[in-house]
C-alpha positions in Angstrom: 115.6 77.3 99.4 111.9 78.4 99.4 110.7 74.8 98.8 112.8 73.5 101.6 111.4 76.1 104.0 107.8 75.5 102.9 108.2 71.8 103.8 108.7 72.9 107.4 105.4 74.8 107.7 102.6 72.6 109.1 99.8 75.1 109.5 99.1 76.2 105.8 95.8 75.0 104.3 97.1 75.3 100.8 100.0 76.7 98.8 99.3 78.2 95.4 102.1 79.0 92.9 101.4 81.5 90.1 103.3 80.3 87.1 103.4 82.7 84.1 105.3 82.7 80.8 106.0 79.0 81.1 105.7 76.2 78.4 104.4 72.7 79.2 107.9 71.3 79.9 108.6 74.1 82.4 105.2 73.6 84.0 105.9 69.9 84.5 109.3 70.6 86.0 107.8 73.1 88.5 105.1 70.6 89.3 107.7 68.0 90.1 109.7 70.4 92.3 106.6 71.5 94.2 105.4 67.9 94.7 108.1 67.5 97.4 106.0 69.7 99.8 103.7 67.7 102.1 101.1 70.5 102.2 98.4 70.6 99.4 100.0 72.5 96.5 98.3 73.9 93.4 100.0 75.5 90.4 98.1 78.1 88.4 99.6 77.7 84.9 98.5 80.9 83.1 99.8 79.8 79.7 98.0 76.4 79.8 94.9 75.8 77.6 92.6 75.4 80.6 93.4 78.8 82.1 93.4 80.4 78.6 89.7 79.4 78.3 88.9 81.3 81.5 90.9 84.3 80.3 88.8 84.2 77.1 85.5 83.9 78.9 86.3 86.9 81.1 87.1 88.9 78.0 84.0 87.7 76.2 82.0 89.2 79.1 83.5 92.6 78.3 86.0 92.7 81.2 89.6 94.1 80.8 92.3 91.5 81.5 95.2 93.9 80.9 98.7 93.0 79.6 100.5 89.9 80.6 102.6 90.4 83.7 102.8 90.2 87.5 99.7 92.2 88.1 97.5 90.1 85.9 98.9 86.8 87.2 98.4 87.9 90.8 94.8 88.9 89.9 94.0 85.6 88.2 95.6 83.5 91.0 93.6 85.5 93.5 90.5 84.6 91.5 91.3 80.9 91.9 92.1 81.2 95.6 88.8 83.0 96.2 87.0 80.1 94.5 87.7 78.0 97.6 85.2 79.0 100.3 87.6 77.6 103.0 90.3 80.1 102.3 90.1 82.8 105.1 93.4 84.6 104.9 95.7 84.9 101.9 99.4 85.8 102.0 101.4 86.8 98.9 105.1 87.0 98.4 107.6 86.9 95.5 109.4 83.7 94.5 112.9 85.2 94.0 113.8 85.7 97.7 117.3 84.3 98.2 117.3 84.1 102.0 113.7 82.9 102.5 112.7 81.4 105.8 109.5 79.9 107.1 109.2 82.9 109.5 108.1 85.1 106.5 104.6 83.7 105.9 104.1 83.3 109.7 104.8 87.0 110.3 102.6 88.0 107.4 99.7 85.8 108.5 99.9 86.4 112.3 98.2 89.9 112.4 95.2 88.8 110.3 94.5 85.4 111.8 95.2 85.9 115.5 91.8 85.8 117.3 92.9 88.6 119.7 93.6 91.0 116.8 91.3 92.7 114.3 93.5 93.5 111.3 92.4 92.9 107.7 95.6 93.8 105.9 99.2 93.1 106.8 102.0 94.7 104.9 105.5 93.3 105.1 108.7 95.4 105.4 112.4 94.7 105.8 115.9 96.2 105.5 117.7 95.7 102.2 121.5 95.8 102.4 124.6 93.6 101.8 127.9 95.2 101.3 125.9 98.3 100.2 122.4 99.6 100.5 119.8 98.2 98.0 116.2 99.3 97.2 117.0 102.3 95.0 113.4 102.7 93.8 112.1 103.0 97.4 115.0 105.1 98.8 115.7 107.5 95.9 112.4 107.6 94.1 109.2 106.6 95.9 109.9 108.1 99.3 111.3 111.4 98.0 108.4 111.6 95.5 105.8 111.1 98.3 107.6 113.7 100.5 107.7 116.2 97.5 103.9 115.7 97.0 103.3 116.2 100.7 105.3 119.4 100.6 103.3 120.7 97.7 99.8 119.6 98.7 100.1 120.1 102.4 98.2 117.9 104.8 96.7 115.0 102.8 95.5 111.9 104.6 96.2 109.5 101.7 99.8 110.8 101.3 100.4 110.5 105.0 99.1 106.9 104.8 101.5 106.1 101.9 104.4 107.7 103.8 103.7 105.7 106.9 104.8 102.4 105.3 108.3 101.3 106.1 108.7 99.6 102.7 105.7 100.5 100.6 107.0 98.7 97.4 107.4 95.3 99.1 105.6 92.5 97.3 104.8 90.8 100.6 101.4 91.2 102.2 98.4 89.3 103.6 94.7 90.0 103.8 91.5 88.4 104.7 89.0 87.0 102.2 86.3 89.5 102.6 88.7 92.4 101.8 90.4 90.6 98.9 87.3 89.9 97.0 86.5 93.6 96.7 89.9 94.9 95.5 90.9 96.0 92.1 94.4 95.0 90.9 96.7 97.1 88.8 98.2 95.1 85.8 101.3 97.4 85.8 104.4 97.9 87.9 102.2 100.2 90.0 100.7 97.1 91.6 102.0 97.8 95.1 100.9 101.5 95.2 97.5 100.7 93.7 97.0 97.9 96.2 97.7 100.2 99.1 95.2 102.7 97.5 92.5 100.0 97.2 93.0 98.8 100.7 92.8 102.4 102.0 89.5 102.8 100.2 88.0 99.5 101.2 88.8 99.2 104.9 89.6 101.4 107.9 93.3 102.4 108.6 92.7 100.9 112.0 92.6 97.5 110.4 95.8 98.0 108.5 99.2 97.0 110.0 102.8 96.5 108.9 105.1 93.8 110.1 108.9 93.1 109.8 109.0 89.8 107.9 112.8 89.4 108.0 115.8 91.3 109.3 117.5 91.6 105.8 115.8 90.8 102.5 117.8 89.7 99.5 116.4 88.9 96.1 117.4 89.1 92.5 118.3 92.7 91.7 117.0 94.6 88.7 119.0 97.0 86.5 117.8 100.5 85.7 116.9 99.6 82.1 118.2 101.0 78.8 114.7 102.2 77.7 111.7 103.6 79.5 110.0 100.2 78.9 112.6 98.2 80.8 113.8 97.5 84.4 113.6 100.0 87.2 112.8 102.9 84.8 109.6 101.2 83.7 108.7 100.5 87.3 109.3 104.2 88.2 107.1 105.4 85.4 104.2 103.1 86.4 104.5 104.1 90.1 104.3 107.8 89.3 101.3 107.3 87.0 99.5 105.2 89.6 100.1 108.0 92.2 98.9 110.7 89.8 95.8 108.7 89.0 94.9 108.2 92.6 95.4 111.9 93.5 93.2 113.1 90.6 90.5 110.6 91.6 90.6 112.4 95.0 89.8 115.7 93.2 93.3 117.2 93.0 94.0 119.1 89.9 97.5 118.4 88.4 98.4 121.2 86.1 101.5 121.9 84.0 102.9 124.3 86.6 102.2 121.6 89.3 104.3 119.1 87.4 107.1 121.6 86.8 107.2 122.3 90.5 107.1 118.6 91.4 110.2 117.9 89.3 112.3 120.5 91.2 110.8 119.5 94.6 111.4 115.8 94.0 115.0 116.5 92.9 115.6 118.4 96.2 114.1 115.6 98.3 116.2 113.0 96.3 119.4 115.0 97.0 118.6 115.0 100.7 118.1 111.3 100.5 121.5 110.8 98.9 123.2 112.8 101.7 121.3 110.7 104.3 122.2 107.4 102.8 125.8 108.4 102.3 126.0 109.2 106.0 124.2 106.0 106.9 126.6 103.9 104.8 129.7 105.5 106.3 128.4 105.0 109.9 127.7 101.3 109.2 130.8 100.5 107.2 128.9 100.0 103.9 130.1 100.8 100.4 128.4 103.9 98.9 128.8 104.9 95.3 127.5 108.5 95.3 128.0 108.8 91.5 125.8 105.7 90.9 123.1 107.1 93.2 123.1 110.5 91.5 122.9 108.7 88.1 119.9 106.7 89.5 118.2 110.0 90.5 118.8 111.5 87.1 117.1 108.4 85.6 114.2 108.8 88.0 113.8 112.4 87.0 113.5 111.3 83.4 111.0 108.6 84.4 109.0 111.3 86.2 108.9 113.4 83.0 107.8 110.4 81.0 105.1 109.5 83.5 103.8 113.1 83.4 103.6 113.1 79.6 101.9 109.7 79.4 99.5 110.6 82.2 98.5 114.0 80.6 98.0 112.1 77.3 95.9 109.4 78.8 94.8 110.1 82.4 92.8 106.9 82.7 95.7 104.7 81.5 95.6 101.0 81.7 92.3 100.0 83.3 92.5 98.4 86.8 91.5 94.7 86.8 88.0 94.4 88.3 87.4 93.0 91.8 86.3 89.3 91.8 83.0 90.1 93.4 82.2 92.0 90.2 83.4 89.1 87.9 81.3 86.6 89.9 78.2 88.8 89.4 78.6 88.5 85.6 79.8 84.8 85.5 78.2 83.0 88.5 79.9 79.7 87.8 83.5 81.2 87.4 84.5 79.5 90.7 83.7 76.0 89.5 85.5 76.7 86.2 88.6 77.9 88.1 88.6 74.8 90.3 88.1 72.5 87.4 90.8 74.1 85.3 93.5 74.1 88.0 92.6 70.6 89.2 92.9 69.3 85.6 96.3 70.9 85.2 97.5 69.5 88.6 96.6 65.9 88.1 
């Protein structure tokens, strides 16, 4: 579906696919599928020998590259894209969107490329529903947690900023080159929250916008996870740790009593959310499993406790991946090496 829609887009300068955890056979298969697109396509094969050499060189220069995952693959792919001086605006979206249309990249790009506008960062949002409401992490965890923090900390510009996004955890956004080159990237599931934090620190809020990229977004759904290292539970832990880290960097002291109050305040906000979404579902004729929603909140409370313990034990946590402007200062020819590696793989 995505490939078919990309074939219809005439204005893209280049399409770059980030391919992680793939062997050579899978890489060749993906390359064959993407070859149907008339636009120039490049695949960044993270597990290939050419890219592994670049990973090693970055490590040899004493830079953290983090654990394998979405954050690291986004970071490395961004490094490759920034190696092309002709790339002005960059849009990112996930590859598991079931109802993808060519409108999505157009809506993401429009605010940052239109000559009459002056935006540097565009965040996508959408509704998520089918026969029932989806997006449990946003509905029952992220938003109630932000509201709980606002209630406890009072007026706080950064929390107001985070709360202003219609779908803060969406993986769809676009930015201009000059902003992208100075951003750090989180290698964890806190990628989206950390990205919003980095954008907040590196540009004016007047240059940040959000745009509805589709009426209803459908992708492959994740389960809660049986352990704290799996599924939505892992995501919830990483999101909370990212929030705690950003707040402490802003000089806010998070004590034991603060965390205890946060748990009860979050629980109250989550209960309000359940009532709201129960009413919303009834009014719109959607299914609503209150028991399942309550169970999700209980899991999120546990995730919050785990996040607190891990944060207190290690406030710094996994290091953010450095901005590419910093990498290029240490390895001046990294752009040429990126281009050579990817071109070699895509022959």
